[in-house]
C-alpha positions in Angstrom: -7.8 12.1 -16.8 -5.4 9.1 -16.6 -5.7 8.8 -12.9 -9.5 8.7 -12.9 -9.4 6.1 -15.7 -7.1 3.9 -13.6 -9.2 4.2 -10.5 -12.4 3.4 -12.5 -10.6 0.3 -14.0 -9.7 -0.8 -10.4 -13.3 -0.4 -9.3 -14.5 -2.5 -12.2 -11.9 -5.2 -12.1 -9.1 -6.3 -9.9 -5.5 -5.6 -11.0 -3.9 -8.4 -13.0 -1.5 -10.6 -11.1 1.6 -9.3 -12.8 0.7 -5.7 -11.8 0.0 -6.7 -8.2 3.2 -8.7 -8.0 5.3 -5.7 -9.2 3.5 -3.5 -6.6 4.2 -6.0 -3.8 7.9 -6.3 -4.8 8.2 -2.5 -4.9 6.7 -2.1 -1.4 8.6 -4.9 0.2 11.9 -3.9 -1.5 11.6 -0.3 -0.3 10.7 -1.4 3.2 13.7 -3.7 3.4 16.1 -1.1 2.0 14.8 1.5 4.4 15.1 -0.9 7.4 18.8 -1.2 6.8 19.2 2.3 8.2 19.3 2.3 12.0 17.3 5.5 12.3 14.4 4.1 10.2 14.5 0.8 12.1 14.5 2.6 15.4 11.6 4.8 14.3 9.5 1.8 13.2 10.1 -0.1 16.4 9.2 3.1 18.4 6.0 3.7 16.5 5.0 0.0 16.7 5.4 0.2 20.5 3.7 3.6 20.8 0.7 2.3 18.9 0.5 -0.8 21.2 1.4 -3.2 18.4 4.5 -4.6 20.0 8.0 -3.6 19.2 8.4 -6.1 16.4 5.1 -5.6 14.6 6.6 -4.0 11.5 8.7 -7.1 10.9 5.5 -8.8 9.7 5.0 -6.1 7.0 6.6 -8.1 4.1 4.4 -11.1 4.9 1.3 -8.9 5.2 2.0 -7.2 1.9 2.7 -10.5 0.2 -0.6 -11.9 1.4 -2.7 -9.1 -0.4 -4.8 -10.6 -3.1 -6.3 -9.1 -6.3 -9.7 -9.3 -4.7 -8.4 -7.5 -1.6 -7.2 -4.6 -3.8 -10.6 -4.3 -5.5 -12.6 -4.6 -2.3 -10.7 -1.8 -0.6 -10.8 0.4 -3.6 -14.6 -0.1 -3.8 -14.8 0.9 -0.2 -12.7 4.1 -0.2 -12.8 5.4 -3.8 -15.8 7.4 -4.9 -15.5 8.8 -8.4 -18.5 11.0 -8.1 -16.9 13.0 -5.3 -13.2 14.0 -5.8 -11.0 17.0 -5.9 -8.6 17.4 -8.7 -5.7 19.8 -8.4 -3.5 20.8 -11.4 -0.2 22.5 -11.1 0.5 24.7 -14.1 
């Protein structure tokens, strides 16, 4: 399937820089848009405090996402993706 092919490709080679850049922009953009709503901002601050991260930990999210490298993506994929053991569900 297409998803398995994409995962296999990520295991074999890191994503190209343009693809990673689009993903970073998407994640950071959605985060910043969500944070404009008071309820979302309050929930993030509360969860950060609850998890012992400090009330402003989520404010580092854009910088943390921006720092992810192509090699980071491949390293994490290789650690958590196992193509010989997966469950595929199809909705018909």
